N, C-alpha and C positions, 0 to 999 in steps of 0.2 A: 212595456209589459202588456199594455192594452192591445197593441198591434199584434204581438205574438199570440195572444188569446184569440183575437179575431181571425188570424190566419189558421190557427189550429181548428177553430170552430168551422170555418169554411172547408177545410180539408176533410173533416169528419162528415159534413153535410154531403160533400161530393162522393165520398166512399159509400155512404148510405144510399144515395141516389143510384150509383153504379150497381150496387148489390140488388136493389129493387128491380132495376132494369134487367139484370142477368136472371133474376128469379122469374120475371115475366116471360122471358125467352125460354127458359127451362120449362115452364108450365105449358107454353105453346107446343113445344116439342113433345112433352109427355102426353098431352091430350091428342095431338095429331098422330103420333107414331106408337103410342102405348108404351113409352119408355118409363123407367123409374128415374128418380132425381139424379142419381150418379151417372146413368147412361146419358141423360139429357145434357148434363154438364160436360161430359166427355165429348159429345157431338159439338158443343159450342167451342170447346178447346181445339178440336181438330179443325173446325172451320176457321178459327182464329189463326192457327198455325199455317194452314194451307193458304190463306189469303194474306198472311203477314199483317194482320190487323190486331189491334188491341181487343181483348175479349169484350170490353164494354161497348166498343164500336160495332162488333159483330152482333151483339145482343140488341143494340139500338136499331140496327138495320133490320134485323129479324122482326122486332116488334113493330117497326114503322111499315115495312113492306110486306110482312106476312111470311109464311113458311115457304121455303124453296120446294118446288114440286118434286114428287117422286122420291126414290130412295137415296138421292144425293146427300140428304141430311144424315 
């Protein structure tokens, strides 16, 4: 029972960390390109689909490396 609780807790922590990272990436897109939250999330989804990467990985790259130049976002 303790192991199941620990695994559940770790899973929740991971989900919260992913959500925070995605939120940071959304904020960067919103600030740089004047998008609203829905538009910024859509951009991340398109980048994820185009690069066949997980959304959290796209967000992590964006936060780490900065915004891609120009209107490609």
